[in-house]
GUTORKOL-142181 format. One record per residue (C-alpha): residue in one letter; x, y, z; residue number from 1. Coordinates in steps of 0.02 Angstrom, whole numbers, plus 32768, in hexadecimal, padded with zeros to 4 digits. Layout:
REM residues N
(A,(X,Y,Z),NUM);
...
This chain:
REM residues 415
(M,(21AB,3109,9AFB),1);
(D,(2132,309C,9AE3),2);
(F,(218C,2FE7,9B06),3);
(N,(20F0,2F97,9AB9),4);
(D,(20B2,2F45,99F4),5);
(S,(2041,2F85,99AE),6);
(P,(1FBD,2F1F,9965),7);
(D,(2005,2EF9,98C4),8);
(E,(20BE,2EFB,98FA),9);
(A,(2071,2E76,9964),10);
(A,(2026,2E0A,9907),11);
(F,(20D6,2E1B,986A),12);
(R,(2130,2DD4,9928),13);
(A,(20D4,2D3B,9951),14);
(R,(20DF,2D24,987B),15);
(A,(21A0,2D27,988F),16);
(R,(21A6,2CBF,9928),17);
(A,(2139,2C2D,98D7),18);
(F,(219B,2C5F,9811),19);
(L,(2250,2C50,989E),20);
(E,(2200,2B93,98FA),21);
(A,(21CB,2B5F,9883),22);
(N,(2286,2B76,97F4),23);
(A,(2311,2B7A,9881),24);
(R,(235A,2B4F,9925),25);
(R,(235C,2B9C,99A3),26);
(K,(2410,2BBE,9A0E),27);
(S,(243B,2B89,9A86),28);
(P,(2436,2C07,9B3E),29);
(G,(24E5,2C6D,9B45),30);
(A,(2507,2C17,9A80),31);
(R,(2538,2CDD,9A2E),32);
(P,(25B0,2CDC,99A4),33);
(G,(2631,2D43,99CD),34);
(D,(2670,2D8A,990E),35);
(S,(25E7,2DC0,9898),36);
(S,(2640,2DBB,9810),37);
(G,(25EB,2D35,97A3),38);
(A,(26D1,2D00,9790),39);
(D,(2699,2C50,97CD),40);
(L,(25D2,2C20,9788),41);
(D,(2598,2BA6,96F4),42);
(L,(2591,2C1D,968A),43);
(A,(250C,2B9F,9624),44);
(A,(24A4,2B92,96D2),45);
(A,(248F,2C44,96E6),46);
(K,(2470,2C4E,9618),47);
(A,(23DA,2BCC,9648),48);
(W,(2397,2C26,96CD),49);
(Q,(2395,2CBE,9694),50);
(L,(2318,2C86,960F),51);
(K,(22B5,2C3F,968D),52);
(K,(22AC,2CC8,96D4),53);
(A,(2294,2D3D,9643),54);
(G,(21E6,2CC0,961A),55);
(A,(21AE,2CD9,96B1),56);
(G,(21AF,2D8B,96B4),57);
(F,(2227,2DB0,9732),58);
(A,(22C4,2DFB,96BA),59);
(G,(22B2,2EC8,968D),60);
(L,(221C,2EEB,970F),61);
(V,(2233,2F9F,96F2),62);
(W,(2256,2FA2,9623),63);
(P,(21CC,2FCB,95C2),64);
(K,(216D,2F31,956D),65);
(A,(219D,2F67,949B),66);
(Y,(224A,2F03,94FF),67);
(G,(2203,2E7C,955B),68);
(G,(21D7,2ED7,95F8),69);
(Q,(2172,2EF3,9669),70);
(E,(2156,2FB8,9681),71);
(L,(2146,2FAC,9741),72);
(G,(2189,3017,97A6),73);
(P,(2257,2FEC,9802),74);
(I,(21F9,2FDB,98B8),75);
(F,(21E3,2F19,9867),76);
(H,(228A,2EFA,9812),77);
(I,(22B7,2F12,98C9),78);
(I,(2258,2EAB,9911),79);
(Y,(227C,2E1C,98A2),80);
(A,(233B,2E0B,98B7),81);
(A,(231B,2E27,995A),82);
(E,(229A,2D96,995C),83);
(E,(2332,2D35,98FB),84);
(A,(23C4,2D76,9964),85);
(E,(2378,2CCB,99BD),86);
(Y,(23A1,2C5D,9952),87);
(D,(2426,2BF7,98F8),88);
(V,(240F,2C48,9854),89);
(P,(24A2,2C6E,97D4),90);
(R,(24A6,2D36,97C0),91);
(G,(2554,2D98,9789),92);
(F,(2560,2D91,96C9),93);
(F,(24B2,2DEF,969B),94);
(E,(24AE,2E79,973F),95);
(I,(2507,2EF5,96CC),96);
(G,(24D4,2ECB,962B),97);
(L,(241D,2ED0,9655),98);
(G,(2439,2F61,96EB),99);
(M,(249F,2FE4,9688),100);
(C,(24D2,2FCA,95E9),101);
(I,(2423,2F9F,959C),102);
(P,(23C1,3035,960B),103);
(T,(244A,3093,95AB),104);
(L,(2435,3037,94EF),105);
(L,(2366,3054,9521),106);
(A,(2381,312D,9542),107);
(F,(23E2,3149,94AB),108);
(A,(23D2,30CB,9416),109);
(T,(236B,30B7,9399),110);
(E,(22D2,305C,939D),111);
(E,(2331,2FCC,9333),112);
(Q,(23AC,2FB3,93A9),113);
(K,(233D,2FB2,9439),114);
(A,(22D4,2F27,93EC),115);
(R,(238C,2ED0,93AE),116);
(F,(23D8,2ECD,9449),117);
(A,(2371,2ED6,94E0),118);
(G,(231A,2E34,94BC),119);
(P,(239B,2DBE,94A4),120);
(A,(23EF,2E1F,9547),121);
(L,(234F,2E12,95BB),122);
(R,(2343,2D53,9585),123);
(G,(2413,2D3D,95AC),124);
(E,(2430,2D1F,950B),125);
(E,(24AF,2DB4,94F4),126);
(I,(252D,2DF1,9583),127);
(W,(2552,2E9F,9581),128);
(C,(2600,2EE0,95D3),129);
(Q,(25FB,2F9A,9604),130);
(L,(26A8,2FF1,95D7),131);
(F,(26ED,3092,9634),132);
(S,(2785,308B,96A2),133);
(E,(281A,30A2,966C),134);
(P,(28D0,3093,96BA),135);
(A,(28F2,314D,96A7),136);
(A,(2844,3170,96D9),137);
(G,(285F,315C,9779),138);
(S,(279C,3163,97D1),139);
(D,(2789,320B,9770),140);
(V,(2729,31A3,96C3),141);
(A,(2714,3252,9661),142);
(G,(27F9,324C,967F),143);
(L,(27D1,31B8,95F8),144);
(R,(284F,31C6,9562),145);
(M,(2824,314A,94F1),146);
(K,(27EC,318C,9446),147);
(A,(2771,3194,93D7),148);
(E,(2791,31CE,931F),149);
(K,(2734,31F2,9293),150);
(T,(273D,31B4,91F2),151);
(G,(269C,31CB,9173),152);
(D,(261D,3169,91D8),153);
(V,(269E,30F7,9235),154);
(W,(26E8,3116,92E7),155);
(H,(2792,30DB,9319),156);
(L,(2798,30B3,93C3),157);
(T,(2869,30B6,9412),158);
(G,(287F,3087,94AB),159);
(Q,(288F,3018,9552),160);
(K,(27F7,2FE7,95DD),161);
(I,(2812,2FA5,967E),162);
(W,(27A3,2F61,96FB),163);
(T,(2730,2F1D,9687),164);
(S,(26B5,2E93,96D5),165);
(G,(2693,2E11,9674),166);
(A,(26CD,2E44,95C8),167);
(H,(2732,2DB0,95B5),168);
(Y,(264D,2D4F,95BE),169);
(S,(2613,2DFC,9569),170);
(D,(25AC,2DE0,9494),171);
(Y,(25A4,2EA8,94C8),172);
(G,(25E0,2F49,94FD),173);
(I,(25CD,3010,9529),174);
(V,(267C,3080,950F),175);
(L,(269E,3115,9543),176);
(A,(272A,3180,94E1),177);
(R,(276F,3219,94BD),178);
(S,(2728,3269,9412),179);
(N,(2769,331B,9432),180);
(V,(2818,335E,94AF),181);
(D,(27E8,3411,9479),182);
(V,(2766,3415,94E2),183);
(A,(275D,341C,95CC),184);
(K,(2757,332A,95DE),185);
(H,(269E,3322,95F0),186);
(L,(2674,337F,954C),187);
(G,(26C9,332C,94ED),188);
(L,(2694,3269,94EF),189);
(T,(264D,31ED,9494),190);
(M,(25F0,3150,94B7),191);
(F,(25D4,30B3,945A),192);
(F,(25A7,2FFA,9457),193);
(V,(261C,2F86,9416),194);
(D,(260D,2EE9,93F2),195);
(M,(2698,2E8B,9466),196);
(K,(26C0,2E04,93DE),197);
(S,(26EC,2E8F,9353),198);
(P,(27B1,2E89,9310),199);
(G,(282A,2EF6,9367),200);
(I,(27E0,2ED0,9416),201);
(E,(2841,2E65,9475),202);
(V,(281C,2E1B,9539),203);
(R,(2877,2DF4,95C2),204);
(P,(283F,2DC1,9662),205);
(I,(2895,2E04,9711),206);
(K,(28B9,2D8C,9794),207);
(Q,(286F,2DB5,9834),208);
(M,(289F,2D8F,98E7),209);
(S,(27E2,2D4D,9903),210);
(G,(2820,2CC7,9868),211);
(G,(27B6,2D07,97FD),212);
(S,(27D3,2D51,9748),213);
(N,(2732,2DB9,9727),214);
(F,(278B,2E57,9711),215);
(N,(27CF,2E62,965E),216);
(E,(2843,2EFA,960E),217);
(V,(27F5,2F1D,955C),218);
(F,(287A,2F65,94C5),219);
(F,(2832,2FC2,944D),220);
(D,(28AA,2FC7,93A0),221);
(S,(2857,303F,932D),222);
(V,(27B3,2FD9,933E),223);
(A,(2721,301E,92C0),224);
(I,(267E,3038,9306),225);
(P,(25E1,3074,9271),226);
(D,(25A8,3127,92B4),227);
(T,(24E7,30E9,92B9),228);
(Q,(2545,3071,9375),229);
(R,(2566,3124,93C1),230);
(L,(24F4,3132,9446),231);
(G,(24B7,3207,945C),232);
(A,(24FB,329D,9410),233);
(P,(25CF,32B3,93F8),234);
(G,(2618,32FF,9485),235);
(Q,(2574,32E9,94E9),236);
(G,(25E0,3223,9526),237);
(W,(25D3,326A,95CF),238);
(S,(24FC,3279,95E7),239);
(V,(24F1,31C5,95A7),240);
(A,(2561,3199,962E),241);
(L,(2527,31E9,96A7),242);
(V,(2480,3167,9684),243);
(T,(24EA,30D9,96A8),244);
(L,(2546,3114,9726),245);
(M,(2498,3141,9788),246);
(N,(2463,30A0,9775),247);
(E,(24F6,3037,9790),248);
(R,(2501,3087,9840),249);
(L,(2469,305C,9866),250);
(A,(2491,2FB7,9822),251);
(I,(2528,2F9E,98C2),252);
(G,(24F5,2FF2,992D),253);
(G,(24F1,2F66,99BE),254);
(S,(2570,2EED,99BF),255);
(T,(2574,2E40,99A0),256);
(G,(25BC,2DBD,9A45),257);
(P,(25A4,2DB3,9B0B),258);
(D,(256A,2E1B,9B7D),259);
(Y,(257A,2E2C,9C39),260);
(M,(24FE,2DB9,9C38),261);
(E,(2584,2D4B,9BEA),262);
(I,(25F4,2D6C,9C57),263);
(M,(25CD,2D6A,9D00),264);
(E,(2587,2CA8,9CD5),265);
(L,(2621,2C92,9CAF),266);
(A,(266E,2CD8,9D51),267);
(R,(2609,2C67,9DA7),268);
(G,(2638,2BE7,9D5B),269);
(L,(26F2,2C14,9D8F),270);
(G,(26B6,2C3E,9E4B),271);
(V,(26D9,2D04,9E36),272);
(L,(262D,2D68,9E30),273);
(G,(266A,2D6A,9EE5),274);
(D,(26DA,2DE9,9EC8),275);
(H,(26A0,2EB6,9EDD),276);
(A,(273B,2EE3,9E5A),277);
(F,(26E2,2E82,9DD1),278);
(R,(262B,2EAB,9E14),279);
(Q,(2648,2F72,9DF8),280);
(K,(2668,2F30,9D4C),281);
(L,(25F1,2ED5,9D4A),282);
(A,(2559,2F53,9D6A),283);
(D,(25AE,2FE9,9D18),284);
(W,(256E,2F42,9C77),285);
(A,(24EE,2F28,9C9F),286);
(V,(24B0,2FD8,9CB9),287);
(R,(24E6,3016,9C07),288);
(F,(24A6,2F65,9BB5),289);
(E,(23FA,2FA9,9C0A),290);
(G,(2431,3070,9BDC),291);
(L,(2448,302F,9B0E),292);
(K,(2391,2FC5,9B1C),293);
(L,(234B,3064,9B4E),294);
(T,(239C,30B4,9ACA),295);
(R,(2388,305D,9A5E),296);
(F,(22D2,3031,9A82),297);
(R,(22D6,3106,9A64),298);
(T,(22F3,30DA,99B0),299);
(M,(2279,3059,9994),300);
(T,(21F2,30E0,99F2),301);
(A,(220E,3153,9962),302);
(L,(21EC,30D3,98D8),303);
(S,(216D,307A,9929),304);
(K,(212C,3159,98FE),305);
(G,(217B,315E,984B),306);
(E,(21FD,31F7,98A1),307);
(V,(22B4,31C9,9848),308);
(P,(231B,3196,98F1),309);
(G,(2397,323E,9903),310);
(P,(246C,3223,9909),311);
(E,(244A,31EC,99C4),312);
(S,(2466,313C,9994),313);
(A,(2519,313E,9979),314);
(I,(250C,3132,9A4B),315);
(G,(24C8,30A2,9A23),316);
(K,(2573,3045,99B8),317);
(I,(25FE,30AE,9A2F),318);
(I,(25D4,3070,9AD6),319);
(A,(25B2,2FD1,9AB0),320);
(A,(2633,2F9C,9A29),321);
(R,(26C8,3002,9AB5),322);
(Q,(264D,2F70,9B38),323);
(L,(265D,2ED7,9AE0),324);
(Q,(2719,2EFD,9ACA),325);
(E,(2718,2F10,9B83),326);
(I,(26BB,2E6E,9BC0),327);
(A,(2721,2E17,9B56),328);
(S,(27C3,2E2A,9BA5),329);
(E,(2792,2E29,9C5A),330);
(A,(2750,2D77,9C27),331);
(L,(27FF,2D4E,9BDC),332);
(D,(2849,2D91,9C80),333);
(L,(27B0,2D34,9CE7),334);
(A,(27DF,2C99,9CA3),335);
(G,(28AA,2CA5,9CE7),336);
(E,(2913,2C27,9C6F),337);
(Y,(2877,2BD8,9C0C),338);
(G,(2857,2C7F,9BDE),339);
(L,(28E3,2C5D,9B52),340);
(I,(2895,2BBD,9B15),341);
(S,(27FD,2BC1,9AAC),342);
(A,(276C,2B44,9A85),343);
(G,(2741,2B6F,99DE),344);
(A,(2792,2ADC,998B),345);
(T,(2710,2A72,99D2),346);
(G,(2692,2AE4,9A14),347);
(S,(2698,2AD4,9ACF),348);
(A,(26FA,2A8F,9B54),349);
(A,(26FB,29FA,9BC5),350);
(P,(2693,2A08,9C71),351);
(G,(26FF,2A10,9CF2),352);
(T,(2797,2A59,9C93),353);
(T,(27D3,2AF6,9C4B),354);
(P,(272F,2B79,9C53),355);
(D,(26F5,2B81,9B95),356);
(T,(2718,2C3F,9B54),357);
(T,(2704,2C27,9ABE),358);
(I,(267A,2CAB,9A83),359);
(F,(26EC,2D11,9AF2),360);
(H,(277F,2D09,9A9B),361);
(H,(2744,2D36,99E0),362);
(A,(26D6,2DC1,9A21),363);
(F,(27A3,2DF2,9A65),364);
(F,(27D6,2DE1,99C7),365);
(W,(2753,2E33,9956),366);
(A,(270A,2EC9,99E6),367);
(P,(27B9,2F55,99C5),368);
(G,(274A,2F26,9903),369);
(L,(26AA,2F7F,9928),370);
(R,(26FB,301C,9960),371);
(I,(2735,3044,98BF),372);
(A,(2685,2FEC,9845),373);
(G,(2621,3082,9818),374);
(G,(2684,30F1,985D),375);
(T,(2719,30E3,9906),376);
(D,(26E4,311C,99BD),377);
(E,(271B,31C6,997A),378);
(V,(26CB,31EB,98DD),379);
(L,(2634,31C5,9948),380);
(R,(2641,3236,99D9),381);
(N,(2665,32D4,997C),382);
(I,(25CE,32AA,9925),383);
(I,(2562,3296,99D6),384);
(A,(25D0,3345,9A0C),385);
(E,(2582,33A9,9972),386);
(R,(24F1,3364,993A),387);
(V,(2499,3340,99F4),388);
(L,(24F6,3384,9A5C),389);
(G,(2504,3437,99FA),390);
(L,(25B3,345C,9A23),391);
(P,(2634,34C8,99A7),392);
(A,(265B,3455,98EA),393);
(D,(2725,33FA,98ED),394);
(L,(2787,347A,98B8),395);
(R,(27AE,3439,97F8),396);
(A,(2853,346D,9795),397);
(D,(2824,343C,96EA),398);
(K,(2765,3485,96F8),399);
(D,(276C,34CD,9655),400);
(I,(2807,34A4,9601),401);
(A,(281F,3454,9559),402);
(F,(2845,3398,957A),403);
(R,(28E0,339F,9514),404);
(D,(2917,3423,9579),405);
(I,(2923,33B9,9628),406);
(A,(29C3,3396,966D),407);
(F,(29CA,32F4,9639),408);
(R,(2A3A,3284,95CD),409);
(D,(2A18,321F,953D),410);
(L,(295E,327F,950D),411);
(P,(28FD,3258,9469),412);
(T,(293E,32AC,93DC),413);
(G,(28AC,32C2,937A),414);
(A,(27E2,32E2,938C),415);
């Protein structure tokens, strides 16, 4: 493991810091948002920042230059993200499109489509969402039921997606649908990209317990999509989706929100830092934090050497999301009756009165979603068990069975 930047990495980091110092405001100590969903951010400000970042060459760092990128290694993307995290800049609108959707297009779309869509997305002119999850499929993406039926050169999509982040402000989306029910579930899927303003698409925001409405239900009523907007071959949607999912799990491998340092300061202010039971929990969180940091350094070292990180990156998401949830819950317990009070509307509590638990309130309501997004804890544990530890694969009762024969109700009726 190499903790030092190479000369090229050090020079890039210096350029990134100079750009951020000149164009953004550094965060106040401890000012970490608990909800990175983008629900309460200013879209206009975010678009302006994305345009400025792209103009300075700090967007699309790993993309080909032909599509507006810089053709740098993934390590440079990580370096810039780490530096930007120290500044108060509008985020939350473009991560899915730039981190998951457009890379999928760059892998499977035509040259004309790449040229058309990559640039506007990079500059923040167009926003993309990812339409995978469905009410009946749960964590089993391959179990989705949205029908894709082809007539001539046009596909018609009918069904429902759920938990689609940003669908209400997105211009385009990538969507996975079932085009064949006579084969095993992984073999009957096809991927498309779709204009979110197409006739037959209805987006319904879901009110979250955190107060935001960033997730959505999206309904498709025989939405017409030309065959030219298909990504990959018919029936090869699972292979295309894996490209998207790998990017997703890497993108959300860590959590945003308060960590052990923030709750330590809260405990000090409340006068309970000397409590032995709390100090034991604090020590556990600090050890996990350092373990996660060193594991990420291993990933960064691999990227710096041009290697591809393995499935062990799933470890970070499992631990970080659970730790965020534990810390938020403990903080509200420490605050006692004041744990029910959030200073969210005003930003902070008055000195000498109630403790400011704002960031912990946000984290308390946001953290459970992190344990689902990008693969549930259970799915990721199976990945680690099978691909890292080499344990036997989970038994699958539906393996090699045609999707129409799986014992569920209301299956699609045609291919």
